[in-house]
C-alpha positions as a LaTeX table, in Angstrom:
\begin{tabular}{lrrr}
\hline
Residue & $x$ (\AA) & $y$ (\AA) & $z$ (\AA) \\
\hline
Unk1 & 76.19 & $-24.96$ & $-96.64$ \\
Unk2 & 73.40 & $-27.50$ & $-97.25$ \\
Unk3 & 69.71 & $-27.47$ & $-96.49$ \\
Unk4 & 67.40 & $-30.48$ & $-96.72$ \\
Unk5 & 70.14 & $-32.51$ & $-98.35$ \\
Unk6 & 70.45 & $-30.10$ & $-101.26$ \\
Unk7 & 73.26 & $-27.58$ & $-101.82$ \\
Unk8 & 72.18 & $-23.95$ & $-101.47$ \\
Unk9 & 72.28 & $-21.94$ & $-104.67$ \\
Unk10 & 72.70 & $-18.20$ & $-104.77$ \\
Unk11 & 70.09 & $-16.69$ & $-107.13$ \\
Unk12 & 71.38 & $-14.87$ & $-110.16$ \\
Unk13 & 70.78 & $-11.15$ & $-110.22$ \\
Unk14 & 68.38 & $-9.95$ & $-112.90$ \\
Unk15 & 70.47 & $-6.80$ & $-113.30$ \\
Unk16 & 72.81 & $-8.12$ & $-115.97$ \\
Unk17 & 73.23 & $-4.87$ & $-117.88$ \\
Unk18 & 75.61 & $-2.07$ & $-116.94$ \\
Unk19 & 74.05 & 1.04 & $-115.51$ \\
Unk20 & 73.83 & 3.53 & $-112.67$ \\
Unk21 & 71.83 & 2.83 & $-109.51$ \\
Unk22 & 70.66 & 5.74 & $-107.38$ \\
Unk23 & 69.64 & 4.55 & $-103.93$ \\
Unk24 & 69.61 & 5.31 & $-100.23$ \\
Unk25 & 72.24 & 3.91 & $-97.88$ \\
Unk26 & 69.61 & 1.72 & $-96.23$ \\
Unk27 & 68.60 & 0.43 & $-99.65$ \\
Unk28 & 72.07 & $-0.92$ & $-100.50$ \\
Unk29 & 72.87 & $-2.73$ & $-97.26$ \\
Unk30 & 74.56 & $-6.01$ & $-98.09$ \\
Unk31 & 75.22 & $-5.00$ & $-101.71$ \\
Unk32 & 78.55 & $-4.12$ & $-103.32$ \\
Unk33 & 79.39 & $-2.15$ & $-106.45$ \\
Unk34 & 82.61 & $-1.58$ & $-108.43$ \\
Unk35 & 82.34 & 2.21 & $-108.14$ \\
Unk36 & 80.44 & 4.19 & $-105.50$ \\
Unk37 & 79.75 & 7.93 & $-105.31$ \\
Unk38 & 78.58 & 9.44 & $-102.00$ \\
Unk39 & 77.39 & 13.04 & $-102.48$ \\
Unk40 & 76.30 & 15.80 & $-100.07$ \\
Unk41 & 79.04 & 15.13 & $-97.49$ \\
Unk42 & 78.74 & 18.44 & $-95.71$ \\
Unk43 & 78.06 & 19.28 & $-92.10$ \\
Unk44 & 74.37 & 19.39 & $-91.17$ \\
Unk45 & 73.68 & 17.01 & $-94.08$ \\
Unk46 & 75.80 & 14.01 & $-93.11$ \\
Unk47 & 75.60 & 13.74 & $-90.21$ \\
Unk48 & 72.23 & 15.41 & $-89.88$ \\
Unk49 & 71.92 & 17.94 & $-87.11$ \\
Unk50 & 70.62 & 16.48 & $-83.86$ \\
Unk51 & 67.20 & 17.78 & $-82.91$ \\
Unk52 & 65.41 & 17.21 & $-79.67$ \\
Unk53 & 61.82 & 16.06 & $-80.01$ \\
Unk54 & 58.96 & 17.61 & $-78.11$ \\
Unk55 & 57.22 & 14.25 & $-77.97$ \\
Unk56 & 58.35 & 11.04 & $-76.30$ \\
Unk57 & 59.20 & 8.68 & $-79.13$ \\
Unk58 & 60.38 & 5.73 & $-77.05$ \\
Unk59 & 59.65 & 4.36 & $-73.55$ \\
Unk60 & 62.12 & 5.11 & $-70.73$ \\
Unk61 & 64.85 & 2.50 & $-70.20$ \\
Unk62 & 63.52 & 1.78 & $-66.72$ \\
Unk63 & 60.29 & 0.47 & $-68.28$ \\
Unk64 & 62.09 & $-2.01$ & $-70.49$ \\
Unk65 & 63.11 & $-5.56$ & $-69.66$ \\
Unk66 & 66.57 & $-4.69$ & $-70.93$ \\
Unk67 & 68.76 & $-1.60$ & $-70.88$ \\
Unk68 & 70.85 & $-0.22$ & $-73.69$ \\
Unk69 & 74.01 & $-0.55$ & $-71.59$ \\
Unk70 & 75.48 & 2.64 & $-73.01$ \\
Unk71 & 76.48 & 5.89 & $-71.37$ \\
Unk72 & 75.88 & 8.02 & $-74.47$ \\
Unk73 & 73.72 & 11.12 & $-74.45$ \\
Unk74 & 70.89 & 11.27 & $-77.02$ \\
Unk75 & 73.05 & 13.56 & $-79.19$ \\
Unk76 & 76.06 & 11.24 & $-78.98$ \\
Unk77 & 73.84 & 8.27 & $-79.81$ \\
Unk78 & 72.53 & 10.14 & $-82.88$ \\
Unk79 & 76.06 & 10.87 & $-84.12$ \\
Unk80 & 77.02 & 7.25 & $-83.51$ \\
Unk81 & 74.13 & 6.02 & $-85.68$ \\
Unk82 & 75.04 & 8.49 & $-88.44$ \\
Unk83 & 78.67 & 7.30 & $-88.31$ \\
Unk84 & 77.48 & 3.71 & $-88.62$ \\
Unk85 & 75.52 & 4.68 & $-91.76$ \\
Unk86 & 78.61 & 6.39 & $-93.16$ \\
Unk87 & 80.58 & 3.19 & $-92.60$ \\
Unk88 & 77.91 & 1.18 & $-94.42$ \\
Unk89 & 78.02 & 3.61 & $-97.37$ \\
Unk90 & 81.82 & 3.65 & $-97.72$ \\
Unk91 & 82.16 & $-0.14$ & $-97.51$ \\
Unk92 & 79.85 & $-0.71$ & $-100.51$ \\
Unk93 & 82.69 & 0.10 & $-102.93$ \\
Unk94 & 84.74 & $-2.76$ & $-104.42$ \\
Unk95 & 87.28 & $-0.78$ & $-106.50$ \\
Unk96 & 86.77 & 2.98 & $-106.30$ \\
Unk97 & 85.06 & 5.25 & $-103.79$ \\
Unk98 & 84.33 & 8.91 & $-104.55$ \\
Unk99 & 83.39 & 11.17 & $-101.63$ \\
Unk100 & 81.91 & 14.47 & $-102.85$ \\
Unk101 & 82.54 & 17.23 & $-100.31$ \\
Unk102 & 82.42 & 21.04 & $-100.42$ \\
Unk103 & 85.51 & 23.14 & $-99.73$ \\
Unk104 & 83.78 & 24.60 & $-96.68$ \\
Unk105 & 81.47 & 23.03 & $-94.09$ \\
Unk106 & 82.92 & 19.58 & $-94.75$ \\
Unk107 & 81.36 & 16.62 & $-92.98$ \\
Unk108 & 83.26 & 15.74 & $-89.77$ \\
Unk109 & 83.27 & 12.11 & $-90.90$ \\
Unk110 & 85.60 & 13.07 & $-93.77$ \\
Unk111 & 88.02 & 14.64 & $-91.31$ \\
Unk112 & 88.13 & 11.38 & $-89.35$ \\
Unk113 & 89.44 & 9.41 & $-92.35$ \\
Unk114 & 93.23 & 8.77 & $-92.46$ \\
Unk115 & 95.07 & 10.93 & $-95.00$ \\
Unk116 & 96.82 & 7.86 & $-96.41$ \\
Unk117 & 93.48 & 6.63 & $-97.76$ \\
Unk118 & 92.56 & 9.91 & $-99.43$ \\
Unk119 & 93.49 & 11.45 & $-102.77$ \\
Unk120 & 92.13 & 14.98 & $-103.16$ \\
Unk121 & 90.77 & 16.04 & $-106.53$ \\
Unk122 & 89.23 & 19.44 & $-107.20$ \\
Unk123 & 86.18 & 19.41 & $-109.44$ \\
Unk124 & 86.22 & 22.26 & $-111.95$ \\
Unk125 & 82.84 & 23.75 & $-112.75$ \\
Unk126 & 82.35 & 23.98 & $-116.48$ \\
Unk127 & 80.76 & 26.96 & $-118.18$ \\
Unk128 & 77.02 & 26.44 & $-117.73$ \\
Unk129 & 76.32 & 28.79 & $-120.63$ \\
Unk130 & 78.25 & 26.75 & $-123.17$ \\
Unk131 & 76.48 & 25.80 & $-126.37$ \\
Unk132 & 77.03 & 22.56 & $-128.25$ \\
Unk133 & 77.42 & 22.65 & $-132.04$ \\
Unk134 & 78.41 & 19.02 & $-132.55$ \\
Unk135 & 76.50 & 18.75 & $-135.85$ \\
Unk136 & 78.07 & 21.98 & $-137.09$ \\
Unk137 & 81.52 & 20.67 & $-136.16$ \\
Unk138 & 80.88 & 17.48 & $-138.10$ \\
Unk139 & 79.92 & 19.51 & $-141.14$ \\
Unk140 & 83.22 & 21.46 & $-141.19$ \\
Unk141 & 85.26 & 18.33 & $-140.41$ \\
Unk142 & 83.76 & 16.75 & $-143.52$ \\
Unk143 & 84.61 & 19.92 & $-145.48$ \\
Unk144 & 88.25 & 19.54 & $-144.37$ \\
Unk145 & 88.40 & 15.91 & $-145.49$ \\
Unk146 & 86.97 & 16.76 & $-148.91$ \\
Unk147 & 89.34 & 19.73 & $-149.29$ \\
Unk148 & 92.34 & 17.52 & $-148.40$ \\
Unk149 & 91.30 & 14.97 & $-151.01$ \\
Unk150 & 91.29 & 17.78 & $-153.59$ \\
Unk151 & 94.54 & 19.24 & $-152.19$ \\
Unk152 & 92.69 & 22.52 & $-151.66$ \\
Unk153 & 94.90 & 23.60 & $-148.76$ \\
Unk154 & 93.59 & 27.17 & $-148.63$ \\
Unk155 & 90.12 & 25.78 & $-147.92$ \\
Unk156 & 91.59 & 23.43 & $-145.30$ \\
Unk157 & 92.98 & 26.48 & $-143.52$ \\
Unk158 & 89.63 & 28.31 & $-143.66$ \\
Unk159 & 87.69 & 25.31 & $-142.37$ \\
Unk160 & 90.24 & 24.82 & $-139.56$ \\
Unk161 & 89.69 & 28.43 & $-138.52$ \\
Unk162 & 85.94 & 27.77 & $-138.64$ \\
Unk163 & 86.33 & 24.82 & $-136.26$ \\
Unk164 & 88.38 & 27.00 & $-133.91$ \\
Unk165 & 85.63 & 29.66 & $-134.00$ \\
Unk166 & 82.97 & 27.04 & $-133.23$ \\
Unk167 & 85.03 & 25.76 & $-130.27$ \\
Unk168 & 85.46 & 29.29 & $-128.88$ \\
Unk169 & 81.74 & 29.95 & $-129.28$ \\
Unk170 & 80.93 & 26.80 & $-127.29$ \\
Unk171 & 83.17 & 28.04 & $-124.48$ \\
Unk172 & 81.25 & 31.31 & $-124.30$ \\
Unk173 & 83.99 & 33.41 & $-125.87$ \\
Unk174 & 83.28 & 36.27 & $-128.26$ \\
Unk175 & 83.98 & 35.24 & $-131.84$ \\
Unk176 & 84.97 & 37.93 & $-134.38$ \\
Unk177 & 84.13 & 36.93 & $-137.95$ \\
Unk178 & 85.00 & 38.85 & $-141.11$ \\
Unk179 & 83.29 & 39.27 & $-144.48$ \\
Unk180 & 84.66 & 36.27 & $-146.37$ \\
Unk181 & 82.19 & 33.75 & $-147.74$ \\
Unk182 & 82.89 & 31.06 & $-145.11$ \\
Unk183 & 82.88 & 33.60 & $-142.26$ \\
Unk184 & 79.48 & 35.01 & $-143.29$ \\
Unk185 & 78.05 & 31.49 & $-143.56$ \\
Unk186 & 79.47 & 30.45 & $-140.18$ \\
Unk187 & 78.17 & 33.62 & $-138.53$ \\
Unk188 & 74.68 & 32.87 & $-139.78$ \\
Unk189 & 74.90 & 29.25 & $-138.59$ \\
Unk190 & 76.10 & 30.23 & $-135.11$ \\
Unk191 & 73.29 & 32.75 & $-134.70$ \\
Unk192 & 70.63 & 30.21 & $-135.55$ \\
Unk193 & 69.06 & 28.66 & $-132.47$ \\
Unk194 & 67.92 & 25.08 & $-132.66$ \\
Unk195 & 64.17 & 24.73 & $-132.31$ \\
Unk196 & 62.90 & 21.17 & $-132.06$ \\
Unk197 & 59.89 & 20.44 & $-134.25$ \\
Unk198 & 56.57 & 20.73 & $-132.45$ \\
Unk199 & 54.37 & 17.67 & $-133.04$ \\
Unk200 & 50.92 & 18.31 & $-134.39$ \\
Unk201 & 49.38 & 16.02 & $-131.77$ \\
Unk202 & 50.51 & 14.72 & $-128.37$ \\
Unk203 & 49.42 & 11.44 & $-126.76$ \\
Unk204 & 49.31 & 11.45 & $-122.95$ \\
Unk205 & 47.94 & 9.39 & $-120.09$ \\
Unk206 & 47.44 & 10.12 & $-116.40$ \\
Unk207 & 50.62 & 8.20 & $-115.54$ \\
Unk208 & 52.58 & 10.08 & $-118.23$ \\
Unk209 & 51.43 & 13.42 & $-116.82$ \\
Unk210 & 52.38 & 12.36 & $-113.28$ \\
Unk211 & 55.80 & 11.22 & $-114.53$ \\
Unk212 & 56.38 & 14.62 & $-116.14$ \\
Unk213 & 55.33 & 16.47 & $-112.99$ \\
Unk214 & 57.66 & 14.37 & $-110.83$ \\
Unk215 & 60.65 & 14.28 & $-113.19$ \\
Unk216 & 60.59 & 15.87 & $-116.68$ \\
Unk217 & 63.88 & 14.15 & $-117.55$ \\
Unk218 & 62.41 & 10.71 & $-116.80$ \\
Unk219 & 59.45 & 11.60 & $-119.04$ \\
Unk220 & 61.84 & 12.66 & $-121.80$ \\
Unk221 & 64.00 & 9.53 & $-121.59$ \\
Unk222 & 61.13 & 7.07 & $-121.37$ \\
Unk223 & 58.29 & 8.62 & $-123.37$ \\
Unk224 & 60.14 & 10.58 & $-126.07$ \\
Unk225 & 63.59 & 9.00 & $-126.47$ \\
Unk226 & 62.17 & 5.51 & $-125.91$ \\
Unk227 & 64.97 & 4.33 & $-123.61$ \\
Unk228 & 63.83 & 0.98 & $-122.17$ \\
Unk229 & 63.29 & 0.67 & $-118.44$ \\
Unk230 & 64.98 & $-1.97$ & $-116.30$ \\
Unk231 & 63.14 & $-5.16$ & $-115.41$ \\
Unk232 & 59.81 & $-4.62$ & $-113.66$ \\
Unk233 & 59.85 & $-4.40$ & $-109.89$ \\
Unk234 & 58.15 & $-7.29$ & $-108.08$ \\
Unk235 & 55.61 & $-4.85$ & $-106.62$ \\
Unk236 & 54.51 & $-3.80$ & $-110.11$ \\
Unk237 & 54.27 & $-7.42$ & $-111.27$ \\
Unk238 & 52.13 & $-8.21$ & $-108.23$ \\
Unk239 & 49.88 & $-5.19$ & $-108.83$ \\
Unk240 & 49.30 & $-6.18$ & $-112.45$ \\
Unk241 & 48.36 & $-9.72$ & $-111.42$ \\
Unk242 & 45.78 & $-8.50$ & $-108.89$ \\
Unk243 & 44.28 & $-6.09$ & $-111.43$ \\
Unk244 & 43.84 & $-8.86$ & $-114.03$ \\
Unk245 & 42.30 & $-11.20$ & $-111.43$ \\
Unk246 & 39.72 & $-8.58$ & $-110.40$ \\
Unk247 & 38.97 & $-7.78$ & $-114.03$ \\
Unk248 & 38.23 & $-11.44$ & $-114.77$ \\
Unk249 & 36.36 & $-11.89$ & $-111.48$ \\
Unk250 & 33.78 & $-9.27$ & $-112.52$ \\
Unk251 & 33.25 & $-10.56$ & $-116.05$ \\
Unk252 & 29.54 & $-10.62$ & $-117.03$ \\
Unk253 & 27.46 & $-13.60$ & $-115.90$ \\
Unk254 & 30.31 & $-15.17$ & $-113.92$ \\
Unk255 & 29.87 & $-16.51$ & $-110.39$ \\
Unk256 & 31.26 & $-14.33$ & $-107.60$ \\
Unk257 & 32.66 & $-16.93$ & $-105.21$ \\
Unk258 & 35.72 & $-17.12$ & $-103.01$ \\
Unk259 & 36.92 & $-20.32$ & $-104.67$ \\
Unk260 & 36.76 & $-18.71$ & $-108.11$ \\
Unk261 & 38.68 & $-15.56$ & $-107.19$ \\
Unk262 & 41.48 & $-17.63$ & $-105.63$ \\
Unk263 & 41.49 & $-19.96$ & $-108.64$ \\
Unk264 & 41.93 & $-16.92$ & $-110.89$ \\
Unk265 & 44.93 & $-15.90$ & $-108.79$ \\
Unk266 & 46.53 & $-19.29$ & $-109.48$ \\
Unk267 & 45.80 & $-18.97$ & $-113.20$ \\
Unk268 & 47.26 & $-15.46$ & $-113.50$ \\
Unk269 & 50.26 & $-15.98$ & $-111.23$ \\
Unk270 & 53.62 & $-15.13$ & $-112.85$ \\
Unk271 & 55.96 & $-17.79$ & $-111.54$ \\
Unk272 & 59.60 & $-16.77$ & $-111.50$ \\
Unk273 & 58.91 & $-13.02$ & $-111.82$ \\
Unk274 & 59.77 & $-12.12$ & $-108.21$ \\
Unk275 & 63.57 & $-12.70$ & $-108.20$ \\
Unk276 & 63.56 & $-15.12$ & $-105.26$ \\
Unk277 & 61.35 & $-18.04$ & $-104.25$ \\
Unk278 & 60.87 & $-16.76$ & $-100.70$ \\
Unk279 & 59.76 & $-13.35$ & $-101.98$ \\
Unk280 & 57.37 & $-15.00$ & $-104.44$ \\
Unk281 & 55.83 & $-17.05$ & $-101.63$ \\
Unk282 & 55.30 & $-13.90$ & $-99.53$ \\
Unk283 & 53.61 & $-12.10$ & $-102.42$ \\
Unk284 & 51.40 & $-15.13$ & $-103.06$ \\
Unk285 & 50.30 & $-15.08$ & $-99.40$ \\
Unk286 & 49.55 & $-11.35$ & $-99.70$ \\
Unk287 & 47.52 & $-12.00$ & $-102.85$ \\
Unk288 & 45.41 & $-14.63$ & $-101.09$ \\
Unk289 & 44.80 & $-12.29$ & $-98.13$ \\
Unk290 & 43.92 & $-9.32$ & $-100.37$ \\
Unk291 & 41.49 & $-11.23$ & $-102.58$ \\
Unk292 & 39.86 & $-13.06$ & $-99.67$ \\
Unk293 & 39.29 & $-9.74$ & $-97.91$ \\
Unk294 & 37.98 & $-8.20$ & $-101.14$ \\
Unk295 & 35.50 & $-11.04$ & $-101.62$ \\
Unk296 & 34.30 & $-10.73$ & $-98.01$ \\
Unk297 & 33.77 & $-7.00$ & $-98.56$ \\
Unk298 & 31.63 & $-7.28$ & $-101.71$ \\
Unk299 & 29.91 & $-10.63$ & $-101.16$ \\
Unk300 & 26.98 & $-9.24$ & $-99.13$ \\
Unk301 & 26.25 & $-6.44$ & $-101.61$ \\
Unk302 & 27.86 & $-7.24$ & $-104.98$ \\
Unk303 & 28.37 & $-4.20$ & $-107.25$ \\
Unk304 & 26.45 & $-3.90$ & $-110.52$ \\
Unk305 & 29.51 & $-3.78$ & $-112.77$ \\
Unk306 & 29.00 & $-2.23$ & $-116.20$ \\
Unk307 & 32.58 & $-2.29$ & $-117.48$ \\
Unk308 & 36.00 & $-3.55$ & $-116.39$ \\
Unk309 & 39.33 & $-2.32$ & $-117.76$ \\
Unk310 & 37.45 & 0.10 & $-120.02$ \\
Unk311 & 39.98 & 1.53 & $-122.49$ \\
Unk312 & 39.34 & 5.07 & $-123.70$ \\
Unk313 & 40.74 & 7.98 & $-125.67$ \\
Unk314 & 39.47 & 11.54 & $-125.98$ \\
Unk315 & 40.84 & 14.82 & $-127.26$ \\
Unk316 & 41.54 & 18.11 & $-125.52$ \\
Unk317 & 42.65 & 20.42 & $-128.32$ \\
Unk318 & 45.82 & 18.97 & $-129.89$ \\
Unk319 & 46.25 & 16.47 & $-127.02$ \\
Unk320 & 44.86 & 12.93 & $-126.97$ \\
Unk321 & 44.34 & 11.48 & $-123.49$ \\
Unk322 & 44.38 & 7.68 & $-123.23$ \\
Unk323 & 43.84 & 5.28 & $-120.37$ \\
Unk324 & 41.82 & 2.42 & $-118.92$ \\
Unk325 & 39.28 & 2.50 & $-116.07$ \\
Unk326 & 39.49 & $-0.48$ & $-113.70$ \\
Unk327 & 35.76 & $-0.65$ & $-112.97$ \\
Unk328 & 32.57 & 1.27 & $-113.79$ \\
Unk329 & 29.51 & 0.49 & $-111.65$ \\
Unk330 & 25.84 & 1.33 & $-112.00$ \\
Unk331 & 23.90 & 2.44 & $-108.91$ \\
Unk332 & 20.29 & 3.64 & $-108.55$ \\
Unk333 & 21.61 & 7.21 & $-108.37$ \\
Unk334 & 24.13 & 7.08 & $-111.21$ \\
Unk335 & 27.44 & 5.73 & $-112.48$ \\
Unk336 & 30.51 & 5.37 & $-110.22$ \\
Unk337 & 34.20 & 4.80 & $-110.98$ \\
Unk338 & 36.51 & 2.46 & $-109.05$ \\
Unk339 & 40.31 & 2.33 & $-109.35$ \\
Unk340 & 42.22 & $-0.46$ & $-107.57$ \\
Unk341 & 45.44 & 0.25 & $-105.68$ \\
Unk342 & 47.89 & $-2.28$ & $-104.22$ \\
Unk343 & 50.13 & 0.40 & $-102.71$ \\
Unk344 & 50.62 & 0.39 & $-98.95$ \\
Unk345 & 49.94 & 4.10 & $-98.41$ \\
Unk346 & 46.36 & 5.37 & $-98.91$ \\
Unk347 & 45.86 & 8.78 & $-100.52$ \\
Unk348 & 43.01 & 11.19 & $-101.19$ \\
Unk349 & 40.59 & 10.50 & $-104.04$ \\
Unk350 & 39.84 & 14.21 & $-104.45$ \\
Unk351 & 43.40 & 15.07 & $-105.52$ \\
Unk352 & 43.99 & 11.92 & $-107.62$ \\
Unk353 & 44.87 & 12.76 & $-111.23$ \\
Unk354 & 43.76 & 9.39 & $-112.63$ \\
Unk355 & 40.25 & 9.75 & $-111.22$ \\
Unk356 & 40.06 & 13.29 & $-112.60$ \\
Unk357 & 40.99 & 12.07 & $-116.10$ \\
Unk358 & 38.50 & 9.19 & $-115.92$ \\
Unk359 & 35.74 & 11.56 & $-114.83$ \\
Unk360 & 36.54 & 13.97 & $-117.68$ \\
Unk361 & 36.25 & 11.10 & $-120.14$ \\
Unk362 & 32.80 & 10.04 & $-118.91$ \\
Unk363 & 31.60 & 13.64 & $-118.75$ \\
Unk364 & 32.24 & 14.19 & $-122.48$ \\
Unk365 & 31.10 & 10.69 & $-123.51$ \\
Unk366 & 27.94 & 10.51 & $-125.61$ \\
Unk367 & 26.51 & 7.29 & $-124.17$ \\
Unk368 & 23.14 & 6.77 & $-122.53$ \\
Unk369 & 24.53 & 4.32 & $-119.95$ \\
Unk370 & 28.01 & 5.67 & $-119.20$ \\
Unk371 & 28.01 & 9.28 & $-120.39$ \\
Unk372 & 27.91 & 12.23 & $-118.03$ \\
Unk373 & 29.71 & 13.27 & $-114.87$ \\
Unk374 & 29.95 & 10.22 & $-112.57$ \\
Unk375 & 28.20 & 10.18 & $-109.22$ \\
Unk376 & 31.52 & 9.45 & $-107.50$ \\
Unk377 & 35.09 & 8.37 & $-108.19$ \\
Unk378 & 36.83 & 6.08 & $-105.72$ \\
Unk379 & 40.18 & 4.51 & $-104.92$ \\
Unk380 & 40.07 & 0.97 & $-103.52$ \\
Unk381 & 43.21 & 0.34 & $-101.42$ \\
Unk382 & 43.26 & $-3.44$ & $-101.41$ \\
Unk383 & 45.75 & $-3.77$ & $-98.55$ \\
Unk384 & 43.61 & $-1.73$ & $-96.16$ \\
Unk385 & 41.53 & $-3.85$ & $-93.80$ \\
Unk386 & 39.11 & $-1.41$ & $-92.15$ \\
Unk387 & 38.37 & 1.42 & $-94.61$ \\
Unk388 & 39.78 & 0.45 & $-98.00$ \\
Unk389 & 37.70 & 2.87 & $-100.11$ \\
Unk390 & 38.48 & 6.59 & $-100.51$ \\
Unk391 & 35.79 & 8.42 & $-102.52$ \\
Unk392 & 35.05 & 11.82 & $-103.97$ \\
Unk393 & 31.46 & 12.69 & $-104.89$ \\
Unk394 & 30.45 & 15.13 & $-107.60$ \\
Unk395 & 27.56 & 17.55 & $-107.35$ \\
Unk396 & 25.51 & 18.30 & $-110.49$ \\
\hline
\end{tabular}
């Protein structure tokens, strides 16, 4: 296939490392993977139960210029769409496909599959109360090696019995230990519960707190264990670009013109960070629209900007809260906070954790210009055309 005289080239995927992808069926259309797991294949979950709506969610066929040309009832049409999704899910697998189903209330789609394609495997639930003593095992394995090197076979026997006792303890079995030296020591070690050291101080940010509230495991893996994340999503790259452009646009004693804000977009643009050229072009168009609309909004009454990207840190007991405020403005009535958002879904400023943290910082700040509870804290949804600002005002 050729276009414009040049051979078409399939872009290389940025996901070069091995890993696990958790996604919706809609999100993996067109993709293929060596191994695919499809969970929750039970009736009422897949397919979902059909529910009649009390509201009309589509015009009658007689009003349309075309008809669906099907004789299916709404319920039959629903099941047909669910079956189509099931087909999409099962055909994503290249080598192995695992369908996770309960023993009872199995999805009817599973029953429709030919037996020749299926190989049943029963998953055995492990003891959820088991305790791991991997470090303790390593200790006694080393004891065995040292005893063998000394030809101390009686000790080898004792340490082997110790390893057997540790294994039984991990499986939740009752372990009977005697009064010998090694048995007393092992009993004491098994009774000790591991308590991770508590740090004297903790560093947090609004985003870190939100991550913990949404998924403590993600917080643990990213913030504590330091496991690196995959490459940044194009949406995050785009959001960072817009934030930097607006920060530079409101630098002190700089002209606030449309030409300048669009020139800053060109200067800050991250070419090649959006996977595909077509996607990059679409994001660039969105950036031009967003910044043009932003300029039109503030050009008649430019804000009196005191600070942009104001980094801060303050303490609450043993916890240090860190962050950066997008914009701090001065008004005749007091100081206001503005936080830019490039997300497509507006939300309430009153319940926003970031604004709450920013306001707490200013409230405790000892500064004649910035210190004190702000007059208001606002979210500026840059994609919104009519009412982009959501604000929450504070009363003294």
